[in-house]
N, C-alpha and C positions, 0 to 999 in steps of 0.2 A: 853102878849107876846105869839106869835104863837109857838106852840110846833113843833119842828122839828122831822119829822117821818122818812124821807129817808136820809141815810148817805152813804158816800163812804165806800167801803169795807176796811177791815184792810190791805189787800194787796195793794190796791190803795194808801192808806195813807203811807204805808211803801215805796212804789216806790217814792212818793212825798218827803218823808224824806231823801231818799238816792239820790235824785237828778236825778231821772230817767225820769222826764217830761220836756217838753219845756215851754216857757214863758206862752203860752195860758192856758195850763192845770194848771200850777202853780198859775196863777191869779185866776182861778175858785176855786181851792182848798183852796188857802189862804183866799179868800173872805168867803167861807163857814166856814172855821176854825175860822174866826174872830167873828162869831155869834153862833157857836155850841160848847157848853161846853163839850159834850160827845167826839167829835172828837179832841178837844184840848187835852183832857186827854189821848186819845189813842196815839196821836203824842208825847206827853211828855213821855209816857211810852216807846214808841219805841226808842226815842232818848236816854232815860236813860239806857235801858237794852239791846239794840240791839248789841252794841259793846261787852259788857260783855258776852252775851250768845254765840255770834259767836266765841269768843276766846276759850270758853270751848268746843265747838262742835268739834268732830273729822271730818276729811275731808270727810269721807263717809257719814256723816249726815249733810252736809252743806246746803242741800235743805230744810231749815226750813221755815215754813210759818209765816206770820205776826200773825195769830191766835195763833200759838204755842208760839211765843214770849210773847204774852199777858197772856197766861195761865201760863207760867213759872213765870211771875211777881207776880201772885196771889194777885192782887190789884184791888179794885172796881173802876168802872168808876163813876165819880162825875158829877151830873147834874147842879151844881151851875155855872151860867155863869160868865165870867170875865167882868169887866166894860170896854168895848171897845167903843171908840168914833165913831160917824157916823155924816153924814151931811144930812140935810133935803133938798130934791129936791122940790122946790116950783112949778116947771113946771109939774112934774110927780106925786107929792103927796106921796112920800115915803122916808124912811130913806136909804140913800146910805151908805153902809158900808165904813168905813174910808179907808180901803186898796184900794178898787175900786176907791174911790174919789181921792186918792193920785195918782193913776195910770193915771187918766184923768186930772191931774194937777188942781184939785179942781174946775173943770168947767163941771160937769155932765150935767147941764142944757144947756150948750153951745155946746154940741155934735151935729155933723151934721148927720142926719139920711137919709137913702136911702129907698125909697118906693119899696117894692118887689111886692106888690099888694095893693088894696084899704084897706086891713085889716091887713097887716103885713109890718113892716119896720125894718131896721137893721142899726147898727153903728159898723163898723169893727174897732176893737181896735189894733190887732196885727196880722201879717201874717209872717210865716216862712216856705217858701216852700209851701207844701200842707197843713200844719198845720195853724190853725187860731183861734182867739178868737173874739167874737162879742157879741153885745147886740141885742136882738130881742124884738120887741114890737108887741103884738097881740091884736087886737080888741076883746072886750068881745064876747064870743060865736063862734069865728072863729078859724080855724085850720091851722096849717102848713101843706102843701100838704104831702100826704103819702110818706114816704121815708124809706130807710134802710141805712146801713153804711158798708163801707169796712174796717173801723177801729173802733176807740172808740170815743164816744161823752160824754162829761160831761156837764151837764146843772144845774145851780143853779137858783132857783126862787128868784128874787129880790122883786117883787111886784105882788099882785094878785095870780093867780094859774092856773093850767091846768089839764085836764084829759088826761090820756094815757091808753087806754084800761079800765081795772077795777081799776086802781090806780089814786089817786088824789095827786097832788104835789102843795104845797103852800109855802109861804114865808120861805126862809131858807133851804128848801129841796134841796138835791143834787140827780139828776137823771142821772144814768149811762146807756147808750145804746151802743150796739155793733152790729156786723154783724149778730148776731142771733136774733135780736129783731127789725124788721121793725115796724114803728109806725106812728101815726098821732096826735101829741099833739094838744089838743083843749082847748082854753082859757075858763075859767069859765065865767058865764054870768054876774056876778055882777060888774066887773071892768076890765080894760085892764090888761094884763099879761106882765111883763117885766122880761126877763131872761138874764143871762150871760152864754154863751155856748162856749165850745172849741171842736174842731175836729182836727183829724190828716189826714183827706182825704176828698174829696168832698162828699156831700150827694148823695145817690143813689135814685133819685126820680122815682116814679112809673108812673106818668102821663106824657104825651108827652109835654104838654105846659111847665111845670116846667123844664123838661129836655132841651127844646129849649132855655129857658131864663137863664138857669144856668150859661153859660159862661159869661154873662153880669153882673150877680149879684155876681159871685165868691163865691158861697155858697155850 
């Protein structure tokens, strides 16, 4: 089993627990949670102690962080994974988490993909205004064009992996990028990389060709 290194922050998980995200972000986070015992435990603790702690806090101290909530609980995070089901994709050769498989009506292999370039394709899952969630497939060794963000992007690695600067992201990892972190994810050389990504605004591409094509691809 691949060890998950990159996780959403406690604040991101608390926002998820409190219903602060839309469908796309919820799908990415729920899929990550289904395979990550550490984040499962964090969410369970937030659900358990959040209401109790907030009731005890005085109004002047209501701006309590998710990290503070966890420290107050004084409980360890357990790494033992829960037995959650998944479905094997014969077409793409990896285990599709059950939550994602249910979202696509049990037909991941039947999804229709749109080519963005000879090395990248996408399958849009949900769109809500400027917010969206999509699957991206990257050819080994190829990169998504350099881009930044005017909002927040959450990306979960489903299969393979990619490099972003000095960091490596592999199966199960959750990568959070925002307006302060322009980047160019590059798929690892050994196999295609498939990710599930959610954004709340269009990407800010640096190159002129991606910018010209962006309205057609709605990315």
